C-alpha positions in Angstrom: 56.9 27.1 23.8 54.2 29.6 23.5 52.7 31.1 26.6 49.4 32.7 27.0 49.4 32.7 31.0 46.2 33.9 32.5 44.7 33.5 36.1 41.7 31.0 36.7 38.7 33.4 36.8 37.1 33.8 39.8 33.4 32.6 39.1 35.0 28.8 38.9 35.5 29.0 42.7 32.0 29.9 43.3 30.5 26.9 41.2 29.6 23.6 43.1 31.5 20.6 42.1 28.2 19.1 40.7 27.8 22.4 38.4 31.1 22.0 37.2 30.7 18.3 36.3 27.6 18.6 34.3 29.2 21.5 32.6 32.0 19.5 31.6 29.8 16.9 30.3 27.6 19.3 28.5 30.5 20.5 26.5 32.1 16.8 25.8 28.7 16.0 24.1 28.5 19.3 22.2 32.0 18.9 20.7 32.0 15.2 20.6 34.8 13.8 18.4 36.2 17.3 17.9 37.5 17.1 21.5 40.0 14.6 23.3 41.0 14.6 26.9 43.9 12.7 27.6 44.7 12.1 31.5 48.0 11.1 32.8 47.8 8.2 35.6 49.1 10.8 38.2 45.9 13.3 37.7 43.4 13.8 40.5 40.3 11.6 40.4 38.3 14.6 39.4 40.3 15.0 36.3 40.6 11.5 35.4 37.1 11.0 35.4 36.5 13.0 32.1 39.4 11.4 30.5 39.0 9.8 27.1 42.2 8.0 27.6 44.6 7.4 30.3 48.3 6.2 30.4 51.8 7.4 30.4 52.9 10.6 28.8 54.1 9.3 25.4 51.2 6.9 25.1 49.0 9.6 25.6 50.6 12.2 23.1 50.7 9.2 20.4 46.8 8.6 21.3 46.0 12.3 20.6 48.0 12.2 17.4 46.0 9.3 16.1 42.6 11.4 16.9 41.0 13.4 14.6 40.0 16.0 17.3 40.6 19.5 16.7 41.4 20.5 20.5 43.5 18.2 22.5 43.2 19.5 26.4 46.1 17.4 28.1 45.6 17.0 31.8 49.0 16.4 32.7 52.2 18.6 32.7 53.9 20.9 30.4 56.5 18.8 28.8 53.4 16.1 28.1 51.4 18.7 26.3 54.4 19.9 24.3 55.3 16.2 23.0 51.5 16.0 22.2 51.9 19.1 20.0 55.2 18.0 18.3 53.3 14.6 17.5 49.7 16.1 16.3 49.1 17.8 13.0 49.0 21.2 12.8 45.1 21.8 12.7 45.2 20.0 15.9 45.4 22.6 19.1 47.0 21.3 22.3 45.8 23.0 25.5 47.2 22.5 29.2 44.3 23.7 31.6 47.0 25.0 33.9 50.2 26.3 32.7 51.8 26.0 36.3 51.6 22.3 35.8 55.4 21.8 35.2 57.7 19.1 36.1 60.5 19.8 38.6 62.7 16.8 36.9 62.1 18.3 33.5 63.1 21.7 34.8 66.4 20.5 36.2 67.8 20.1 32.5 67.3 23.6 30.6 68.7 24.1 27.0 71.5 26.3 28.0 72.9 24.4 30.8 73.0 21.5 28.5 74.6 23.0 25.9 77.3 24.5 28.1 77.5 20.6 29.6 77.9 19.1 26.0 80.9 21.4 24.9 82.6 20.7 28.3 82.1 17.0 28.3 83.3 17.0 24.8 86.8 18.5 25.9 87.0 15.5 28.4 85.5 12.6 26.1 85.7 14.0 22.7 83.3 12.8 20.0 82.2 9.4 21.6 79.1 10.3 23.2 75.2 10.2 22.3 72.6 11.7 24.3 69.5 10.3 25.6 66.8 12.0 27.1 64.0 10.8 29.2 60.6 11.7 27.7 60.3 13.7 31.1 62.1 16.5 29.6 61.6 19.6 27.6 61.0 19.8 23.9 64.2 21.7 23.9 66.2 19.0 25.3 64.5 16.5 23.1 65.5 18.5 20.1 69.0 18.7 21.5 69.2 15.1 21.3 67.5 14.4 18.3 69.9 17.1 16.6 72.9 15.0 17.8 71.8 11.5 16.8 70.3 10.7 20.0 66.8 9.6 21.3 64.2 9.9 24.0 63.5 6.8 26.3 60.7 5.9 28.2 60.8 3.7 31.5 59.5 0.9 29.8 61.7 0.7 26.9 64.8 2.4 28.6 66.6 -1.1 28.6 66.3 -1.3 24.6 67.3 2.2 24.0 70.5 2.4 26.2 71.5 -0.9 24.3 71.0 0.6 21.2 72.8 3.8 22.2 75.8 1.9 23.0 75.9 0.4 19.3 76.2 4.1 18.0 78.7 5.2 20.7 81.1 4.4 23.2 79.3 6.6 25.8 75.9 8.1 26.6 74.9 11.3 28.4 71.7 10.5 30.0 69.5 13.3 30.8 67.7 14.5 33.1 66.8 11.8 35.6 70.1 10.2 37.0 68.2 7.4 38.8 66.3 5.7 35.4 69.6 6.1 33.9 71.7 4.7 36.7 69.4 2.0 37.3 69.0 0.9 33.5 72.8 0.8 32.7 73.1 -1.1 35.8 70.5 -3.9 34.9 72.6 -4.0 31.6 75.9 -4.9 33.2 77.4 -1.5 33.8 79.1 -1.3 37.1 78.6 1.6 39.2 82.1 2.6 39.0 81.7 3.4 35.3 79.4 5.9 35.6 79.9 9.4 36.5 77.6 12.4 37.3 77.4 15.9 35.8 76.4 18.6 37.9 74.9 21.3 36.0 75.0 23.8 39.0 78.5 23.8 39.3 79.3 22.5 35.5 81.6 19.9 36.8 81.9 16.2 36.1 81.6 14.2 39.7 83.9 11.3 39.2 87.0 10.3 41.1 88.6 7.9 38.9 90.0 8.1 35.3 87.6 9.9 33.1 88.4 7.1 30.2 86.6 4.3 32.1 83.5 6.2 32.1 80.4 4.7 30.2 77.4 6.6 31.5 77.2 10.3 32.2 74.3 10.9 34.4 72.7 14.5 34.3 72.3 15.3 38.0 68.3 15.4 38.2 65.8 13.5 39.6 61.9 13.1 40.4 60.9 14.8 43.5 58.2 12.4 44.2 60.2 9.0 43.5 63.5 10.2 45.3 61.1 10.2 48.5 60.9 6.6 48.9 63.7 5.6 51.2 65.7 2.2 52.2 64.0 3.1 56.0 60.4 2.8 54.2 61.7 -0.7 52.7 63.0 -1.6 56.3 59.7 -0.8 58.0 57.6 -2.8 55.4 59.9 -5.9 56.1 59.7 -5.9 59.5 56.0 -5.1 59.8 54.8 -6.9 56.7 57.7 -9.3 55.9 55.2 -11.4 53.5 54.3 -8.0 51.5 56.1 -7.8 48.1 57.8 -4.2 47.6 57.3 -2.7 43.7 58.9 0.5 42.8 59.5 2.6 39.8 63.2 3.1 38.5 63.0 6.9 39.2 63.7 5.7 42.5 67.2 5.7 43.9 69.6 2.6 43.4 69.4 1.7 46.8 65.6 1.5 46.9 65.4 -0.4 43.7 68.0 -2.8 44.8 66.2 -3.7 47.9 62.8 -3.7 46.3 61.4 -7.2 45.2 60.4 -5.9 41.5 60.8 -2.5 39.9 59.6 -1.3 36.7 57.3 1.5 34.6 53.9 3.0 35.4 52.3 0.3 33.1 54.6 -2.4 34.5 53.3 -1.7 38.3 49.3 -1.7 36.8 50.1 -4.8 35.0 51.7 -6.7 37.9 48.9 -5.7 40.5 46.4 -6.5 37.8 47.9 -10.0 37.4 48.5 -10.6 40.7 46.3 -13.2 42.8 43.6 -12.1 45.1 44.7 -11.9 48.6 48.3 -10.9 47.8 50.0 -8.1 49.6 52.0 -5.2 47.9 53.9 -2.0 48.9 54.0 0.5 45.8 56.6 2.9 45.4 55.1 5.8 43.0 52.9 8.7 43.1 50.1 8.8 45.4 47.1 9.7 43.4 47.9 6.4 41.3 48.4 4.2 44.2 45.2 5.0 45.6 43.3 4.3 42.5 45.1 1.1 42.3 44.0 0.3 46.1 40.3 1.2 45.1 40.6 -1.0 42.1 41.8 -3.9 43.8 39.8 -4.2 47.1 40.8 -8.0 47.2 44.5 -7.3 47.8 46.4 -5.5 50.6 47.9 -2.6 48.7 49.8 0.2 50.6 52.0 3.2 49.5 55.6 2.4 50.1 55.7 5.5 51.8 52.9 6.1 53.9 53.5 9.9 54.4 53.7 10.5 50.7 51.8 13.3 48.9 50.9 13.4 45.5 52.8 15.1 42.8 52.1 18.7 43.2 52.7 20.1 39.9 50.2 17.3 38.5 47.9 18.3 40.8 47.7 22.0 39.4 44.9 20.3 37.1 41.9 20.2 38.8 38.2 20.4 37.9 37.8 24.3 37.7 40.8 24.7 35.3 39.5 21.8 33.1 36.0 23.6 33.1 37.9 26.8 32.3 39.7 25.0 29.4 36.6 23.7 27.7 34.5 26.5 28.2 37.5 28.9 26.4 37.0 26.3 23.4 33.5 26.5 23.6 33.5 30.4 23.3 36.3 30.4 20.6 38.8 32.1 23.0 41.5 29.2 23.5 43.1 29.8 26.6 46.8 28.1 27.8 47.8 26.9 24.3 51.2 24.6 24.2 53.0 25.6 20.7 56.5 24.2 20.1 58.6 26.3 17.4 58.5 24.5 14.4 62.6 24.0 14.3 62.3 22.7 17.9 59.6 20.5 16.9 61.4 18.9 13.9 64.6 17.9 15.5 62.4 16.4 18.6 60.6 14.2 16.3 63.9 13.0 15.0 64.6 11.7 18.9 61.2 10.0 19.3 61.3 8.7 15.7 64.7 6.9 16.7 63.2 5.7 19.6 59.8 4.2 18.2 62.3 2.7 15.5 64.4 0.9 17.9 62.7 0.0 21.2 
């Protein structure tokens, strides 16, 4: 991925919020259909305000690919902008307003670790594995899976994709989120005793039994936000508000998902709250910006975060109004900054992984 890492000019720090808002609106009007701003659910309100579409990472990348806009200013994180660049046309430019907006989960599986792990796992399991990667991964990891017959998955279609994978091979390697992989496999009837964990730091398989019984190899990665929801949080809600329903994202640990009332993707959570009756009570285990937005949209319901001390995703919060304006003014001036560009060879194999998902999910 090409990086043109520059620092935010100081002049943006001297502008008032209203000045910045007016400039963003002015540039949006000027560029019209030539500009498309996707905003992930976890973004700040000050950014979401200007989004042309909101949603999850794959949904937004697909929306970008379906536009004729020359400039895609992706308000999310690195891997999302990479996916958008992979799916969009050559004449479309993808920009990430702040290159520091990464994803700690995606960073837990780099291509060198993955290639090394694959070689060692083949020594143990032979040619019996199919790699699957959560879309919350780098373009290089998506390409790795695509090149080896594997696919990407989302939290919405993980069950279908894991089921599909088992029609292809005896075992799966699930990257990079061990919790989504474990929760999905368990829901499909695979016992925890048939799941092993690959530790990319020690280059070891963490499993105490007979390796021949392993069906799922989980990469030892996690979401730093969703892993902070705990069984103690659930215990507190059950004690203080026993009539409150608990709904969490499957990136949470197995114990948290097991003790919650409902678990599902971001879209699932939003749809459940949207469809819930007035006066219902909910504790939500997902990113705080989204939870706060849901609370504001549903004043007729009692909604809290499952973890009252939860902070928003720090890397998602790198994108703010000053960085958004900087990206837009760079387009206006013909001097594009922070362009995300995935190498053709990587993009080609990554597309294979994405297309297999879209064909089978």
